Each structure stands twice: as C-alpha cells, then as structure tokens.
C-alpha positions as CSV (number, residue, x, y, z in Angstrom):
1,M,17.5,0.0,30.1
2,P,20.7,-1.2,31.7
3,K,23.4,1.2,32.8
4,Y,26.9,0.6,31.4
5,Y,30.0,1.4,33.4
6,I,33.3,2.0,31.6
7,V,36.1,0.9,34.0
8,A,39.1,0.7,31.6
9,A,40.3,1.8,28.2
10,K,43.0,0.6,25.8
11,P,44.2,2.3,22.7
12,G,43.7,0.3,19.5
13,G,45.6,2.4,17.0
14,K,46.5,5.9,15.9
15,T,43.0,7.3,16.5
16,A,40.5,7.3,19.3
17,L,38.0,5.5,17.0
18,K,40.1,2.3,17.4
19,N,40.0,2.4,21.3
20,E,38.3,-0.3,23.2
21,F,36.5,0.2,26.6
22,K,36.0,-2.4,29.2
23,T,32.4,-2.2,30.3
24,Y,30.2,-3.8,32.9
25,R,26.5,-4.0,33.3
26,Q,24.2,-5.9,35.7
27,A,22.1,-8.7,34.3
28,L,19.9,-11.4,35.8
29,K,21.6,-14.8,35.5
30,D,20.3,-17.9,37.3
31,G,17.9,-15.6,39.2
32,K,20.6,-13.4,40.6
33,L,22.0,-10.0,39.6
34,R,25.5,-10.5,38.3
35,W,28.1,-8.2,36.6
36,V,28.6,-8.9,32.9
37,Q,31.8,-7.6,31.4
38,A,32.6,-6.9,27.7
39,W,35.1,-4.9,25.7
40,R,33.3,-2.4,23.4
41,S,34.5,-0.2,20.6
42,T,33.9,3.6,20.3
43,D,31.2,2.9,17.8
44,N,29.5,0.5,20.2
45,I,29.6,3.0,23.0
46,A,28.1,5.7,20.7
47,D,25.4,3.2,19.7
48,L,24.5,2.5,23.4
49,I,24.2,6.2,24.1
50,Q,22.1,6.8,20.9
51,K,19.7,4.1,22.0
52,G,19.1,5.8,25.3
53,N,21.3,3.7,27.6
54,D,23.1,5.4,30.4
55,V,26.9,5.1,30.0
56,V,29.1,6.3,32.9
57,T,32.6,5.8,34.2
58,G,33.0,3.6,37.2
59,K,35.4,1.7,39.4
60,F,34.9,-1.5,41.5
61,I,35.6,-0.9,45.1
62,G,35.5,-4.3,46.6
63,D,32.5,-6.0,45.1
64,K,30.5,-2.7,44.6
65,M,30.6,-0.4,41.6
66,D,31.4,3.3,42.4
67,E,29.7,5.4,39.8
68,G,31.6,8.2,38.1
69,D,30.4,10.7,35.5
70,A,28.2,10.4,32.4
71,V,30.0,9.6,29.1
72,E,29.3,11.5,25.8
73,V,30.5,11.2,22.3
74,E,32.0,14.1,20.5
75,I,33.0,14.8,16.9
76,R,36.1,17.0,16.5
77,I,38.7,17.9,13.9
78,K,41.8,15.8,14.1
79,H,44.3,18.7,14.1
80,N,44.3,22.2,15.5
81,G,44.7,25.2,13.2
82,V,43.0,23.6,10.2
83,K,40.7,25.2,7.6
84,Y,36.9,25.0,8.1
85,K,36.4,24.7,11.8
86,L,33.2,22.8,12.7
87,S,32.2,25.6,15.1
88,D,32.4,28.2,12.3
89,M,30.3,26.4,9.7
90,P,27.0,28.0,8.8
91,D,23.8,25.9,9.0
92,E,22.7,26.7,5.4
C-alpha cells in the first residue's frame, strides 16, 4: 500500500471535520516514480488509515520528502466540561 504524506492543512469551517489536508504519495507514471498531490478531507484521511495505509506528516526538503510522525484519527467531545464524558462511559 502506498504511504501518504500530509504536508499542509487548511481550515474549512468551524470544525476540524471541514479541514483539508494536502497529501502526497509516490506513484508510477510513465515508468518513473513521481509524487502525486491531492487535497483530502478529514473523512478521506480516516478512510485511508482504516484501509491500512500509512499516513504520516512530511515536508519536502529539496526534491526529497522528510518523513515526520504517524497520523491518527481521534473522536472527542467538542467542549470541555460537558456531561457524559466519553472516557467515563461504561461498556454495557
């Protein structure tokens, strides 16, 4: 499976679910490995991870990609101090 590198992020609204992430991956084109760029939504990033792809942060230094850390998806409550914290819920 290809490895996806997130190199930039831009907010897309009031919540992180609307964010977009600039990603790169290497793909064979015309017999050569080339970098393919795409903007992806939070849902798309979560889907890539769920399907078993490696998604990491990265940065181009010259024409080479410097790999950062692995990316994970997290569910959390929007505000602090609310009723029914996820971490306190029983697994009944």
